[in-house]
C-alpha positions in Angstrom: 0.0 0.0 0.0 1.5 3.3 -1.0 0.8 6.6 0.8 0.4 9.9 -0.9 2.9 12.6 0.2 1.5 14.8 2.9 0.7 18.5 2.0 3.4 19.6 4.4 6.0 17.8 2.4 4.8 19.4 -0.8 5.1 22.9 0.8 8.8 22.4 1.4 9.5 22.2 -2.4 9.3 25.0 -4.9 7.6 24.8 -8.3 10.6 23.0 -9.9 10.6 20.1 -7.4 13.8 21.5 -5.7 13.9 22.0 -2.0 13.3 25.6 -0.9 15.6 25.4 2.2 19.2 24.2 2.4 20.7 22.5 5.4 22.3 25.8 6.5 18.9 27.5 6.6 17.4 25.2 9.2 18.3 25.5 12.8 18.9 22.7 15.3 15.2 22.5 16.2 14.1 22.2 12.6 12.9 25.8 12.5 13.6 27.9 9.4 15.3 31.2 10.1 14.0 33.5 7.5 15.0 36.7 9.2 18.4 38.2 8.4 21.0 38.3 11.1 20.9 41.6 13.0 24.1 42.8 14.6 23.7 43.0 18.4 24.2 46.6 19.4 25.7 47.2 22.9 23.3 48.3 25.6 24.2 51.8 26.7 23.4 52.9 30.2 21.0 55.8 30.7 19.8 57.8 33.6 16.7 56.5 35.4 13.4 58.4 35.1 11.5 59.5 38.1 8.5 57.3 37.2 10.6 54.2 37.0 12.3 55.0 40.3 8.9 55.5 42.0 7.6 52.1 40.8 10.8 50.3 42.0 10.5 52.0 45.4 6.8 51.1 45.6 7.7 47.4 44.8 10.4 47.3 47.4 8.0 48.7 50.1 5.4 46.2 49.1 7.8 43.3 49.3 9.2 44.4 52.6 5.7 44.9 54.0 4.7 41.4 52.9 7.8 39.9 54.5 7.2 41.7 57.8 3.5 40.6 57.8 4.5 37.0 57.1 7.3 36.8 59.7 5.5 38.9 62.4 1.8 38.3 61.9 0.8 40.1 65.2 2.9 43.2 64.5 0.3 44.9 62.4 
């Protein structure tokens, strides 16, 4: 009994019957990397904005408050 090729297998070939992707185009997980390589730009440090500092400070206060309530439940 012969099986017909799956539609997925036909999608991997172009109109001439040749494979669309070479061995170098497919990553180790079998995923095709169509996007061109983008050079990694170094991350440059900047000065923090007041809004960001306020949210970090609020998060620290919340975390410290939860720890205090957990460790000393009768303190509040």
